[in-house]
All heavy atoms as a GROMACS GRO file, in nm:
protein
  625
    1GLU      N    1   6.840  -9.218   9.952
    1GLU     CA    2   6.742  -9.268   9.855
    1GLU      C    3   6.638  -9.352   9.928
    1GLU      O    4   6.670  -9.429  10.017
    1GLU     CB    5   6.812  -9.351   9.748
    1GLU     CG    6   6.716  -9.405   9.646
    1GLU     CD    7   6.787  -9.464   9.526
    1GLU    OE1    8   6.871  -9.394   9.467
    1GLU    OE2    9   6.758  -9.579   9.494
    2ASP      N   10   6.514  -9.334   9.889
    2ASP     CA   11   6.405  -9.409   9.952
    2ASP      C   12   6.410  -9.554   9.908
    2ASP      O   13   6.426  -9.584   9.790
    2ASP     CB   14   6.270  -9.349   9.911
    2ASP     CG   15   6.258  -9.206   9.954
    2ASP    OD1   16   6.254  -9.183  10.076
    2ASP    OD2   17   6.253  -9.118   9.867
    3MET      N   18   6.396  -9.643  10.004
    3MET     CA   19   6.394  -9.786   9.974
    3MET      C   20   6.251  -9.836   9.991
    3MET      O   21   6.177  -9.790  10.076
    3MET     CB   22   6.485  -9.861  10.071
    3MET     CG   23   6.631  -9.815  10.065
    3MET     SD   24   6.709  -9.848   9.906
    3MET     CE   25   6.710 -10.026   9.904
    4PHE      N   26   6.215  -9.930   9.905
    4PHE     CA   27   6.084  -9.991   9.917
    4PHE      C   28   6.094 -10.137   9.879
    4PHE      O   29   6.188 -10.179   9.813
    4PHE     CB   30   5.980  -9.920   9.830
    4PHE     CG   31   6.005  -9.930   9.683
    4PHE    CD1   32   5.950 -10.032   9.608
    4PHE    CD2   33   6.085  -9.837   9.619
    4PHE    CE1   34   5.973 -10.042   9.472
    4PHE    CE2   35   6.109  -9.846   9.483
    4PHE     CZ   36   6.053  -9.948   9.410
    5LYS      N   37   5.997 -10.215   9.926
    5LYS     CA   38   5.993 -10.355   9.886
    5LYS      C   39   5.850 -10.392   9.850
    5LYS      O   40   5.755 -10.333   9.902
    5LYS     CB   41   6.050 -10.446   9.994
    5LYS     CG   42   5.985 -10.436  10.129
    5LYS     CD   43   6.062 -10.520  10.230
    5LYS     CE   44   6.004 -10.501  10.369
    5LYS     NZ   45   6.081 -10.572  10.470
    6ILE      N   46   5.841 -10.484   9.757
    6ILE     CA   47   5.712 -10.534   9.713
    6ILE      C   48   5.716 -10.685   9.731
    6ILE      O   49   5.809 -10.751   9.683
    6ILE     CB   50   5.686 -10.499   9.565
    6ILE    CG1   51   5.688 -10.347   9.549
    6ILE    CG2   52   5.554 -10.559   9.518
    6ILE    CD1   53   5.678 -10.302   9.406
    7TYR      N   54   5.619 -10.738   9.802
    7TYR     CA   55   5.620 -10.881   9.826
    7TYR      C   56   5.477 -10.931   9.834
    7TYR      O   57   5.386 -10.851   9.856
    7TYR     CB   58   5.698 -10.912   9.955
    7TYR     CG   59   5.648 -10.841  10.078
    7TYR    CD1   60   5.554 -10.901  10.161
    7TYR    CD2   61   5.694 -10.714  10.112
    7TYR    CE1   62   5.507 -10.836  10.274
    7TYR    CE2   63   5.648 -10.649  10.225
    7TYR     CZ   64   5.554 -10.711  10.306
    7TYR     OH   65   5.509 -10.648  10.418
    8PRO      N   66   5.451 -11.058   9.817
    8PRO     CA   67   5.549 -11.152   9.762
    8PRO      C   68   5.569 -11.125   9.613
    8PRO      O   69   5.487 -11.059   9.552
    8PRO     CB   70   5.481 -11.288   9.784
    8PRO     CG   71   5.334 -11.258   9.783
    8PRO     CD   72   5.320 -11.118   9.840
    9ASN      N   73   5.674 -11.172   9.559
    9ASN     CA   74   5.699 -11.159   9.415
    9ASN      C   75   5.760 -11.291   9.369
    9ASN      O   76   5.873 -11.318   9.405
    9ASN     CB   77   5.792 -11.042   9.385
    9ASN     CG   78   5.794 -11.004   9.238
    9ASN    OD1   79   5.717 -11.058   9.158
    9ASN    ND2   80   5.882 -10.915   9.202
   10PRO      N   81   5.690 -11.375   9.294
   10PRO     CA   82   5.563 -11.347   9.226
   10PRO      C   83   5.445 -11.337   9.323
   10PRO      O   84   5.445 -11.399   9.428
   10PRO     CB   85   5.546 -11.463   9.130
   10PRO     CG   86   5.632 -11.572   9.182
   10PRO     CD   87   5.742 -11.507   9.259
   11ILE      N   88   5.347 -11.257   9.281
   11ILE     CA   89   5.228 -11.236   9.363
   11ILE      C   90   5.117 -11.330   9.319
   11ILE      O   91   5.114 -11.375   9.206
   11ILE     CB   92   5.180 -11.089   9.355
   11ILE    CG1   93   5.158 -11.046   9.210
   11ILE    CG2   94   5.275 -10.996   9.425
   11ILE    CD1   95   5.105 -10.906   9.194
   12LYS      N   96   5.027 -11.356   9.413
   12LYS     CA   97   4.909 -11.438   9.381
   12LYS      C   98   4.784 -11.352   9.396
   12LYS      O   99   4.726 -11.311   9.298
   12LYS     CB  100   4.905 -11.561   9.471
   12LYS     CG  101   5.014 -11.662   9.439
   12LYS     CD  102   5.000 -11.787   9.525
   12LYS     CE  103   5.092 -11.898   9.482
   12LYS     NZ  104   5.232 -11.878   9.515
   13GLU      N  105   4.742 -11.325   9.520
   13GLU     CA  106   4.619 -11.250   9.544
   13GLU      C  107   4.643 -11.104   9.581
   13GLU      O  108   4.563 -11.018   9.548
   13GLU     CB  109   4.537 -11.317   9.655
   13GLU     CG  110   4.488 -11.456   9.619
   13GLU     CD  111   4.396 -11.456   9.498
   13GLU    OE1  112   4.305 -11.373   9.493
   13GLU    OE2  113   4.416 -11.540   9.409
   14GLU      N  114   4.751 -11.078   9.655
   14GLU     CA  115   4.778 -10.942   9.703
   14GLU      C  116   4.924 -10.905   9.682
   14GLU      O  117   5.012 -10.989   9.697
   14GLU     CB  118   4.749 -10.930   9.854
   14GLU     CG  119   4.604 -10.938   9.889
   14GLU     CD  120   4.580 -10.920  10.038
   14GLU    OE1  121   4.672 -10.949  10.118
   14GLU    OE2  122   4.471 -10.878  10.073
   15ALA      N  123   4.946 -10.779   9.650
   15ALA     CA  124   5.081 -10.723   9.647
   15ALA      C  125   5.091 -10.625   9.762
   15ALA      O  126   5.005 -10.539   9.779
   15ALA     CB  127   5.106 -10.651   9.515
   16ILE      N  128   5.195 -10.637   9.842
   16ILE     CA  129   5.219 -10.547   9.954
   16ILE      C  130   5.338 -10.459   9.918
   16ILE      O  131   5.445 -10.509   9.886
   16ILE     CB  132   5.245 -10.625  10.083
   16ILE    CG1  133   5.122 -10.713  10.114
   16ILE    CG2  134   5.274 -10.528  10.199
   16ILE    CD1  135   5.146 -10.817  10.219
   17ILE      N  136   5.316 -10.329   9.920
   17ILE     CA  137   5.422 -10.233   9.888
   17ILE      C  138   5.455 -10.160  10.017
   17ILE      O  139   5.367 -10.096  10.076
   17ILE     CB  140   5.377 -10.136   9.778
   17ILE    CG1  141   5.345 -10.217   9.652
   17ILE    CG2  142   5.484 -10.032   9.750
   17ILE    CD1  143   5.244 -10.158   9.563
   18GLU      N  144   5.579 -10.173  10.060
   18GLU     CA  145   5.619 -10.120  10.189
   18GLU      C  146   5.738 -10.027  10.172
   18GLU      O  147   5.836 -10.062  10.106
   18GLU     CB  148   5.654 -10.236  10.282
   18GLU     CG  149   5.665 -10.198  10.425
   18GLU     CD  150   5.674 -10.319  10.517
   18GLU    OE1  151   5.651 -10.434  10.472
   18GLU    OE2  152   5.704 -10.297  10.634
   19ILE      N  153   5.728  -9.908  10.232
   19ILE     CA  154   5.835  -9.809  10.228
   19ILE      C  155   5.921  -9.827  10.352
   19ILE      O  156   5.868  -9.842  10.463
   19ILE     CB  157   5.778  -9.665  10.226
   19ILE    CG1  158   5.677  -9.649  10.113
   19ILE    CG2  159   5.888  -9.562  10.218
   19ILE    CD1  160   5.731  -9.662   9.975
   20GLU      N  161   6.052  -9.825  10.334
   20GLU     CA  162   6.144  -9.834  10.447
   20GLU      C  163   6.199  -9.695  10.474
   20GLU      O  164   6.255  -9.631  10.387
   20GLU     CB  165   6.255  -9.933  10.416
   20GLU     CG  166   6.201 -10.074  10.393
   20GLU     CD  167   6.306 -10.170  10.343
   20GLU    OE1  168   6.413 -10.124  10.297
   20GLU    OE2  169   6.280 -10.291  10.349
   21GLY      N  170   6.182  -9.648  10.598
   21GLY     CA  171   6.228  -9.515  10.633
   21GLY      C  172   6.119  -9.412  10.611
   21GLY      O  173   6.001  -9.445  10.612
   22VAL      N  174   6.159  -9.289  10.590
   22VAL     CA  175   6.063  -9.180  10.571
   22VAL      C  176   5.998  -9.194  10.434
   22VAL      O  177   6.065  -9.210  10.333
   22VAL     CB  178   6.134  -9.043  10.583
   22VAL    CG1  179   6.035  -8.930  10.556
   22VAL    CG2  180   6.196  -9.028  10.720
   23ASN      N  181   5.866  -9.186  10.431
   23ASN     CA  182   5.795  -9.204  10.305
   23ASN      C  183   5.781  -9.071  10.232
   23ASN      O  184   5.709  -8.983  10.276
   23ASN     CB  185   5.657  -9.263  10.332
   23ASN     CG  186   5.580  -9.290  10.204
   23ASN    OD1  187   5.634  -9.272  10.095
   23ASN    ND2  188   5.458  -9.329  10.215
   24SER      N  189   5.852  -9.058  10.120
   24SER     CA  190   5.835  -8.939  10.036
   24SER      C  191   5.752  -8.970   9.913
   24SER      O  192   5.741  -8.889   9.823
   24SER     CB  193   5.971  -8.882   9.996
   24SER     OG  194   6.041  -8.974   9.917
   25PHE      N  195   5.694  -9.092   9.907
   25PHE     CA  196   5.606  -9.129   9.797
   25PHE      C  197   5.461  -9.103   9.837
   25PHE      O  198   5.424  -9.119   9.952
   25PHE     CB  199   5.621  -9.277   9.761
   25PHE     CG  200   5.758  -9.313   9.713
   25PHE    CD1  201   5.841  -9.392   9.791
   25PHE    CD2  202   5.805  -9.267   9.592
   25PHE    CE1  203   5.968  -9.425   9.747
   25PHE    CE2  204   5.932  -9.300   9.548
   25PHE     CZ  205   6.014  -9.379   9.626
   26ASP      N  206   5.380  -9.061   9.741
   26ASP     CA  207   5.238  -9.043   9.773
   26ASP      C  208   5.146  -9.129   9.688
   26ASP      O  209   5.032  -9.150   9.724
   26ASP     CB  210   5.196  -8.896   9.767
   26ASP     CG  211   5.253  -8.822   9.649
   26ASP    OD1  212   5.259  -8.879   9.539
   26ASP    OD2  213   5.294  -8.707   9.669
   27THR      N  214   5.195  -9.182   9.577
   27THR     CA  215   5.109  -9.259   9.487
   27THR      C  216   5.182  -9.383   9.438
   27THR      O  217   5.302  -9.380   9.412
   27THR     CB  218   5.068  -9.174   9.365
   27THR    OG1  219   5.011  -9.052   9.412
   27THR    CG2  220   4.968  -9.246   9.277
   28VAL      N  221   5.108  -9.492   9.423
   28VAL     CA  222   5.162  -9.612   9.360
   28VAL      C  223   5.069  -9.650   9.245
   28VAL      O  224   4.947  -9.644   9.258
   28VAL     CB  225   5.178  -9.728   9.461
   28VAL    CG1  226   5.048  -9.766   9.526
   28VAL    CG2  227   5.240  -9.849   9.395
   29LEU      N  228   5.129  -9.683   9.131
   29LEU     CA  229   5.054  -9.725   9.012
   29LEU      C  230   5.095  -9.866   8.974
   29LEU      O  231   5.214  -9.900   8.980
   29LEU     CB  232   5.085  -9.632   8.893
   29LEU     CG  233   5.065  -9.483   8.912
   29LEU    CD1  234   5.118  -9.409   8.790
   29LEU    CD2  235   4.920  -9.451   8.933
   30ILE      N  236   4.998  -9.946   8.931
   30ILE     CA  237   5.026 -10.076   8.870
   30ILE      C  238   4.988 -10.061   8.724
   30ILE      O  239   4.875 -10.022   8.692
   30ILE     CB  240   4.942 -10.189   8.934
   30ILE    CG1  241   4.958 -10.191   9.086
   30ILE    CG2  242   4.976 -10.323   8.870
   30ILE    CD1  243   5.083 -10.253   9.137
   31MET      N  244   5.083 -10.093   8.635
   31MET     CA  245   5.060 -10.076   8.491
   31MET      C  246   5.092 -10.205   8.417
   31MET      O  247   5.177 -10.282   8.460
   31MET     CB  248   5.147  -9.963   8.437
   31MET     CG  249   5.113  -9.828   8.497
   31MET     SD  250   5.221  -9.697   8.436
   31MET     CE  251   5.373  -9.736   8.521
   32ASN      N  252   5.024 -10.224   8.303
   32ASN     CA  253   5.060 -10.337   8.217
   32ASN      C  254   5.173 -10.294   8.123
   32ASN      O  255   5.217 -10.180   8.127
   32ASN     CB  256   4.936 -10.390   8.142
   32ASN     CG  257   4.875 -10.286   8.050
   32ASN    OD1  258   4.936 -10.185   8.015
   32ASN    ND2  259   4.751 -10.310   8.010
   33ASN      N  260   5.217 -10.388   8.039
   33ASN     CA  261   5.331 -10.354   7.953
   33ASN      C  262   5.296 -10.258   7.841
   33ASN      O  263   5.384 -10.212   7.770
   33ASN     CB  264   5.401 -10.481   7.901
   33ASN     CG  265   5.307 -10.570   7.825
   33ASN    OD1  266   5.193 -10.534   7.799
   33ASN    ND2  267   5.354 -10.688   7.790
   34ALA      N  268   5.168 -10.225   7.826
   34ALA     CA  269   5.128 -10.122   7.729
   34ALA      C  270   5.122  -9.984   7.795
   34ALA      O  271   5.091  -9.885   7.729
   34ALA     CB  272   4.992 -10.157   7.668
   35GLY      N  273   5.152  -9.980   7.926
   35GLY     CA  274   5.151  -9.852   7.996
   35GLY      C  275   5.016  -9.811   8.050
   35GLY      O  276   5.001  -9.701   8.104
   36GLN      N  277   4.916  -9.898   8.038
   36GLN     CA  278   4.783  -9.865   8.091
   36GLN      C  279   4.784  -9.879   8.242
   36GLN      O  280   4.835  -9.978   8.295
   36GLN     CB  281   4.678  -9.960   8.033
   36GLN     CG  282   4.657  -9.946   7.885
   36GLN     CD  283   4.565 -10.055   7.833
   36GLN    OE1  284   4.596 -10.173   7.841
   36GLN    NE2  285   4.450 -10.016   7.782
   37ILE      N  286   4.726  -9.781   8.312
   37ILE     CA  287   4.718  -9.785   8.457
   37ILE      C  288   4.601  -9.875   8.496
   37ILE      O  289   4.487  -9.850   8.460
   37ILE     CB  290   4.700  -9.644   8.515
   37ILE    CG1  291   4.823  -9.559   8.482
   37ILE    CG2  292   4.676  -9.650   8.666
   37ILE    CD1  293   4.808  -9.413   8.514
   38LEU      N  294   4.633  -9.983   8.569
   38LEU     CA  295   4.531 -10.079   8.610
   38LEU      C  296   4.486 -10.053   8.753
   38LEU      O  297   4.375 -10.090   8.791
   38LEU     CB  298   4.588 -10.221   8.600
   38LEU     CG  299   4.646 -10.257   8.463
   38LEU    CD1  300   4.709 -10.394   8.468
   38LEU    CD2  301   4.538 -10.251   8.356
   39GLU      N  302   4.572  -9.994   8.832
   39GLU     CA  303   4.542  -9.968   8.972
   39GLU      C  304   4.620  -9.845   9.015
   39GLU      O  305   4.736  -9.828   8.977
   39GLU     CB  306   4.585 -10.089   9.056
   39GLU     CG  307   4.542 -10.090   9.199
   39GLU     CD  308   4.395 -10.122   9.217
   39GLU    OE1  309   4.344 -10.217   9.155
   39GLU    OE2  310   4.331 -10.050   9.295
   40LYS      N  311   4.557  -9.758   9.093
   40LYS     CA  312   4.623  -9.639   9.144
   40LYS      C  313   4.583  -9.624   9.290
   40LYS      O  314   4.464  -9.628   9.322
   40LYS     CB  315   4.581  -9.515   9.065
   40LYS     CG  316   4.648  -9.389   9.113
   40LYS     CD  317   4.610  -9.270   9.027
   40LYS     CE  318   4.682  -9.145   9.074
   40LYS     NZ  319   4.656  -9.030   8.988
   41ARG      N  320   4.682  -9.612   9.376
   41ARG     CA  321   4.657  -9.600   9.519
   41ARG      C  322   4.739  -9.487   9.578
   41ARG      O  323   4.848  -9.458   9.531
   41ARG     CB  324   4.697  -9.728   9.593
   41ARG     CG  325   4.607  -9.844   9.568
   41ARG     CD  326   4.471  -9.823   9.634
   41ARG     NE  327   4.385  -9.934   9.607
   41ARG     CZ  328   4.387 -10.048   9.674
   41ARG    NH1  329   4.470 -10.065   9.773
   41ARG    NH2  330   4.305 -10.145   9.641
   42SER      N  331   4.687  -9.430   9.685
   42SER     CA  332   4.760  -9.326   9.759
   42SER      C  333   4.811  -9.385   9.890
   42SER      O  334   4.746  -9.472   9.949
   42SER     CB  335   4.668  -9.208   9.790
   42SER     OG  336   4.627  -9.148   9.671
   43PHE      N  337   4.928  -9.337   9.933
   43PHE     CA  338   4.983  -9.384  10.059
   43PHE      C  339   4.916  -9.316  10.178
   43PHE      O  340   4.906  -9.374  10.285
   43PHE     CB  341   5.134  -9.359  10.064
   43PHE     CG  342   5.212  -9.466   9.994
   43PHE    CD1  343   5.256  -9.447   9.864
   43PHE    CD2  344   5.241  -9.586  10.056
   43PHE    CE1  345   5.328  -9.545   9.799
   43PHE    CE2  346   5.312  -9.685   9.992
   43PHE     CZ  347   5.356  -9.664   9.862
   44ASN      N  348   4.870  -9.189  10.163
   44ASN     CA  349   4.803  -9.118  10.273
   44ASN      C  350   4.882  -9.127  10.404
   44ASN      O  351   4.829  -9.165  10.508
   44ASN     CB  352   4.662  -9.172  10.294
   44ASN     CG  353   4.574  -9.148  10.174
   44ASN    OD1  354   4.588  -9.048  10.104
   44ASN    ND2  355   4.485  -9.242  10.145
   45ASP      N  356   5.010  -9.095  10.399
   45ASP     CA  357   5.100  -9.093  10.515
   45ASP      C  358   5.130  -9.231  10.572
   45ASP      O  359   5.197  -9.242  10.673
   45ASP     CB  360   5.046  -9.003  10.627
   45ASP     CG  361   5.040  -8.857  10.583
   45ASP    OD1  362   5.128  -8.816  10.506
   45ASP    OD2  363   4.948  -8.787  10.627
   46ALA      N  364   5.080  -9.338  10.511
   46ALA     CA  365   5.113  -9.472  10.557
   46ALA      C  366   5.246  -9.514  10.494
   46ALA      O  367   5.294  -9.452  10.400
   46ALA     CB  368   5.003  -9.570  10.516
   47THR      N  369   5.305  -9.619  10.546
   47THR     CA  370   5.427  -9.672  10.486
   47THR      C  371   5.402  -9.805  10.418
   47THR      O  372   5.493  -9.868  10.369
   47THR     CB  373   5.538  -9.690  10.592
   47THR    OG1  374   5.489  -9.774  10.696
   47THR    CG2  375   5.581  -9.556  10.648
   48LYS      N  376   5.275  -9.846  10.412
   48LYS     CA  377   5.243  -9.974  10.350
   48LYS      C  378   5.109  -9.964  10.279
   48LYS      O  379   5.014  -9.906  10.332
   48LYS     CB  380   5.240 -10.084  10.457
   48LYS     CG  381   5.219 -10.222  10.403
   48LYS     CD  382   5.265 -10.328  10.501
   48LYS     CE  383   5.157 -10.367  10.597
   48LYS     NZ  384   5.196 -10.485  10.678
   49VAL      N  385   5.102 -10.021  10.158
   49VAL     CA  386   4.978 -10.029  10.082
   49VAL      C  387   4.961 -10.174  10.038
   49VAL      O  388   5.055 -10.237   9.992
   49VAL     CB  389   4.983  -9.936   9.957
   49VAL    CG1  390   4.867  -9.963   9.865
   49VAL    CG2  391   4.985  -9.791   9.997
   50VAL      N  392   4.839 -10.226  10.053
   50VAL     CA  393   4.807 -10.362  10.008
   50VAL      C  394   4.713 -10.350   9.889
   50VAL      O  395   4.610 -10.282   9.896
   50VAL     CB  396   4.741 -10.444  10.120
   50VAL    CG1  397   4.705 -10.583  10.070
   50VAL    CG2  398   4.834 -10.453  10.241
   51ILE      N  399   4.751 -10.412   9.777
   51ILE     CA  400   4.670 -10.405   9.655
   51ILE      C  401   4.620 -10.545   9.621
   51ILE      O  402   4.699 -10.638   9.608
   51ILE     CB  403   4.752 -10.347   9.538
   51ILE    CG1  404   4.793 -10.203   9.571
   51ILE    CG2  405   4.672 -10.353   9.408
   51ILE    CD1  406   4.880 -10.138   9.468
   52ASN      N  407   4.489 -10.558   9.605
   52ASN     CA  408   4.429 -10.684   9.563
   52ASN      C  409   4.457 -10.701   9.414
   52ASN      O  410   4.421 -10.616   9.333
   52ASN     CB  411   4.279 -10.681   9.592
   52ASN     CG  412   4.213 -10.812   9.558
   52ASN    OD1  413   4.252 -10.883   9.467
   52ASN    ND2  414   4.109 -10.844   9.631
   53THR      N  415   4.521 -10.812   9.378
   53THR     CA  416   4.558 -10.835   9.238
   53THR      C  417   4.481 -10.952   9.177
   53THR      O  418   4.519 -11.001   9.071
   53THR     CB  419   4.709 -10.862   9.226
   53THR    OG1  420   4.741 -10.980   9.301
   53THR    CG2  421   4.791 -10.745   9.277
   54SER      N  422   4.374 -10.995   9.243
   54SER     CA  423   4.302 -11.113   9.193
   54SER      C  424   4.239 -11.088   9.056
   54SER      O  425   4.211 -11.182   8.983
   54SER     CB  426   4.196 -11.157   9.294
   54SER     OG  427   4.106 -11.053   9.319
   55ASN      N  428   4.219 -10.961   9.019
   55ASN     CA  429   4.160 -10.930   8.889
   55ASN      C  430   4.264 -10.924   8.777
   55ASN      O  431   4.228 -10.908   8.661
   55ASN     CB  432   4.083 -10.797   8.896
   55ASN     CG  433   4.174 -10.681   8.934
   55ASN    OD1  434   4.274 -10.698   9.003
   55ASN    ND2  435   4.139 -10.562   8.889
   56LEU      N  436   4.392 -10.936   8.810
   56LEU     CA  437   4.498 -10.929   8.708
   56LEU      C  438   4.525 -11.068   8.651
   56LEU      O  439   4.527 -11.167   8.724
   56LEU     CB  440   4.627 -10.873   8.767
   56LEU     CG  441   4.622 -10.732   8.825
   56LEU    CD1  442   4.759 -10.693   8.879
   56LEU    CD2  443   4.575 -10.632   8.722
   57SER      N  444   4.550 -11.073   8.522
   57SER     CA  445   4.588 -11.198   8.458
   57SER      C  446   4.734 -11.228   8.489
   57SER      O  447   4.812 -11.137   8.516
   57SER     CB  448   4.572 -11.186   8.306
   57SER     OG  449   4.440 -11.154   8.273
   58PRO      N  450   4.774 -11.355   8.483
   58PRO     CA  451   4.916 -11.386   8.503
   58PRO      C  452   5.003 -11.314   8.402
   58PRO      O  453   4.964 -11.298   8.286
   58PRO     CB  454   4.921 -11.538   8.483
   58PRO     CG  455   4.783 -11.585   8.515
   58PRO     CD  456   4.692 -11.475   8.468
   59GLY      N  457   5.117 -11.267   8.447
   59GLY     CA  458   5.209 -11.196   8.358
   59GLY      C  459   5.296 -11.099   8.435
   59GLY      O  460   5.301 -11.101   8.558
   60ILE      N  461   5.365 -11.014   8.361
   60ILE     CA  462   5.456 -10.915   8.419
   60ILE      C  463   5.386 -10.780   8.422
   60ILE      O  464   5.325 -10.738   8.323
   60ILE     CB  465   5.586 -10.908   8.338
   60ILE    CG1  466   5.661 -11.041   8.347
   60ILE    CG2  467   5.675 -10.793   8.389
   60ILE    CD1  468   5.783 -11.050   8.259
   61TYR      N  469   5.398 -10.712   8.535
   61TYR     CA  470   5.340 -10.579   8.553
   61TYR      C  471   5.447 -10.484   8.605
   61TYR      O  472   5.548 -10.527   8.661
   61TYR     CB  473   5.221 -10.585   8.650
   61TYR     CG  474   5.107 -10.665   8.595
   61TYR    CD1  475   5.100 -10.802   8.614
   61TYR    CD2  476   5.008 -10.604   8.519
   61TYR    CE1  477   4.997 -10.876   8.559
   61TYR    CE2  478   4.904 -10.678   8.464
   61TYR     CZ  479   4.899 -10.814   8.485
   61TYR     OH  480   4.798 -10.887   8.430
   62PHE      N  481   5.422 -10.357   8.587
   62PHE     CA  482   5.516 -10.254   8.630
   62PHE      C  483   5.455 -10.177   8.746
   62PHE      O  484   5.338 -10.141   8.742
   62PHE     CB  485   5.550 -10.160   8.514
   62PHE     CG  486   5.615 -10.233   8.401
   62PHE    CD1  487   5.540 -10.289   8.299
   62PHE    CD2  488   5.752 -10.250   8.398
   62PHE    CE1  489   5.600 -10.359   8.196
   62PHE    CE2  490   5.813 -10.321   8.296
   62PHE     CZ  491   5.737 -10.375   8.195
   63VAL      N  492   5.537 -10.153   8.847
   63VAL     CA  493   5.495 -10.077   8.963
   63VAL      C  494   5.572  -9.945   8.960
   63VAL      O  495   5.693  -9.945   8.946
   63VAL     CB  496   5.526 -10.152   9.094
   63VAL    CG1  497   5.486 -10.070   9.215
   63VAL    CG2  498   5.455 -10.286   9.095
   64GLN      N  499   5.499  -9.836   8.971
   64GLN     CA  500   5.562  -9.703   8.971
   64GLN      C  501   5.520  -9.630   9.098
   64GLN      O  502   5.402  -9.617   9.126
   64GLN     CB  503   5.519  -9.624   8.849
   64GLN     CG  504   5.582  -9.487   8.840
   64GLN     CD  505   5.559  -9.427   8.703
   64GLN    OE1  506   5.606  -9.478   8.603
   64GLN    NE2  507   5.487  -9.317   8.700
   65LEU      N  508   5.620  -9.587   9.174
   65LEU     CA  509   5.596  -9.506   9.293
   65LEU      C  510   5.630  -9.363   9.258
   65LEU      O  511   5.738  -9.336   9.203
   65LEU     CB  512   5.681  -9.554   9.410
   65LEU     CG  513   5.628  -9.679   9.482
   65LEU    CD1  514   5.660  -9.803   9.404
   65LEU    CD2  515   5.684  -9.687   9.621
   66GLU      N  516   5.540  -9.272   9.289
   66GLU     CA  517   5.560  -9.131   9.257
   66GLU      C  518   5.556  -9.050   9.386
   66GLU      O  519   5.478  -9.080   9.476
   66GLU     CB  520   5.450  -9.080   9.165
   66GLU     CG  521   5.442  -9.154   9.033
   66GLU     CD  522   5.323  -9.112   8.950
   66GLU    OE1  523   5.227  -9.056   9.005
   66GLU    OE2  524   5.326  -9.137   8.828
   67GLY      N  525   5.639  -8.946   9.391
   67GLY     CA  526   5.639  -8.862   9.510
   67GLY      C  527   5.720  -8.736   9.490
   67GLY      O  528   5.762  -8.702   9.380
   68LYS      N  529   5.742  -8.668   9.602
   68LYS     CA  530   5.811  -8.538   9.601
   68LYS      C  531   5.952  -8.548   9.545
   68LYS      O  532   6.001  -8.455   9.483
   68LYS     CB  533   5.817  -8.482   9.743
   68LYS     CG  534   5.680  -8.455   9.804
   68LYS     CD  535   5.689  -8.398   9.943
   68LYS     CE  536   5.693  -8.500  10.054
   68LYS     NZ  537   5.583  -8.591  10.067
   69LYS      N  538   6.018  -8.662   9.569
   69LYS     CA  539   6.157  -8.677   9.526
   69LYS      C  540   6.172  -8.746   9.392
   69LYS      O  541   6.282  -8.779   9.352
   69LYS     CB  542   6.236  -8.753   9.632
   69LYS     CG  543   6.250  -8.677   9.762
   69LYS     CD  544   6.336  -8.756   9.858
   69LYS     CE  545   6.348  -8.686   9.991
   69LYS     NZ  546   6.419  -8.768  10.089
   70GLY      N  547   6.060  -8.770   9.324
   70GLY     CA  548   6.071  -8.832   9.192
   70GLY      C  549   5.993  -8.962   9.181
   70GLY      O  550   5.898  -8.984   9.254
   71VAL      N  551   6.040  -9.046   9.091
   71VAL     CA  552   5.968  -9.168   9.054
   71VAL      C  553   6.061  -9.287   9.067
   71VAL      O  554   6.179  -9.279   9.033
   71VAL     CB  555   5.917  -9.156   8.908
   71VAL    CG1  556   5.857  -9.284   8.858
   71VAL    CG2  557   5.817  -9.042   8.896
   72ARG      N  558   6.009  -9.398   9.116
   72ARG     CA  559   6.082  -9.525   9.119
   72ARG      C  560   5.997  -9.629   9.046
   72ARG      O  561   5.876  -9.631   9.063
   72ARG     CB  562   6.107  -9.572   9.262
   72ARG     CG  563   6.187  -9.477   9.347
   72ARG     CD  564   6.336  -9.490   9.320
   72ARG     NE  565   6.411  -9.406   9.411
   72ARG     CZ  566   6.428  -9.275   9.398
   72ARG    NH1  567   6.372  -9.211   9.298
   72ARG    NH2  568   6.501  -9.207   9.484
   73ASN      N  569   6.063  -9.715   8.970
   73ASN     CA  570   5.994  -9.819   8.894
   73ASN      C  571   6.052  -9.956   8.925
   73ASN      O  572   6.173  -9.968   8.945
   73ASN     CB  573   6.008  -9.793   8.743
   73ASN     CG  574   5.935  -9.669   8.700
   73ASN    OD1  575   5.813  -9.667   8.700
   73ASN    ND2  576   6.008  -9.566   8.666
   74THR      N  577   5.967 -10.055   8.922
   74THR     CA  578   6.012 -10.193   8.934
   74THR      C  579   5.908 -10.283   8.866
   74THR      O  580   5.802 -10.236   8.825
   74THR     CB  581   6.033 -10.233   9.082
   74THR    OG1  582   6.100 -10.358   9.086
   74THR    CG2  583   5.902 -10.240   9.158
   75LYS      N  584   5.942 -10.412   8.855
   75LYS     CA  585   5.851 -10.508   8.793
   75LYS      C  586   5.803 -10.606   8.896
   75LYS      O  587   5.874 -10.637   8.991
   75LYS     CB  588   5.923 -10.588   8.683
   75LYS     CG  589   5.957 -10.512   8.560
   75LYS     CD  590   6.020 -10.607   8.461
   75LYS     CE  591   6.103 -10.531   8.362
   75LYS     NZ  592   6.177 -10.621   8.273
   76ILE      N  593   5.682 -10.657   8.874
   76ILE     CA  594   5.632 -10.769   8.954
   76ILE      C  595   5.577 -10.874   8.858
   76ILE      O  596   5.541 -10.843   8.745
   76ILE     CB  597   5.523 -10.727   9.054
   76ILE    CG1  598   5.409 -10.653   8.984
   76ILE    CG2  599   5.581 -10.645   9.167
   76ILE    CD1  600   5.289 -10.625   9.075
   77VAL      N  601   5.573 -10.997   8.906
   77VAL     CA  602   5.518 -11.107   8.828
   77VAL      C  603   5.393 -11.156   8.899
   77VAL      O  604   5.394 -11.182   9.019
   77VAL     CB  605   5.620 -11.221   8.815
   77VAL    CG1  606   5.559 -11.341   8.744
   77VAL    CG2  607   5.745 -11.173   8.743
   78LYS      N  608   5.286 -11.168   8.824
   78LYS     CA  609   5.159 -11.222   8.876
   78LYS      C  610   5.148 -11.367   8.830
   78LYS      O  611   5.162 -11.396   8.712
   78LYS     CB  612   5.042 -11.138   8.822
   78LYS     CG  613   4.907 -11.202   8.834
   78LYS     CD  614   4.852 -11.196   8.974
   78LYS     CE  615   4.708 -11.247   8.966
   78LYS     NZ  616   4.647 -11.276   9.087
   79GLN      N  617   5.128 -11.456   8.926
   79GLN     CA  618   5.115 -11.599   8.892
   79GLN      C  619   4.973 -11.633   8.856
   79GLN      O  620   4.880 -11.572   8.904
   79GLN     CB  621   5.158 -11.687   9.008
   79GLN     CG  622   5.306 -11.692   9.023
   79GLN     CD  623   5.349 -11.797   9.125
   79GLN    OE1  624   5.280 -11.820   9.224
   79GLN    NE2  625   5.462 -11.859   9.101
   0.00000   0.00000   0.00000
């Protein structure tokens, strides 16, 4: 199973999403609790994506990684 980490959590200005091992993910989405996509990024063969979150209000957001092997979801907190 693909492992990933998102840090720091809670986030302030930037969220760093890092894949450990072989990256089978190609897209990362940041969504609010209504399911609206606020940010969409591609990995483009990288194992790390940095997302500027300064435009997000404080609260809980959902991170979804999508790829060939399926979807992984987790939560992040914006301070």
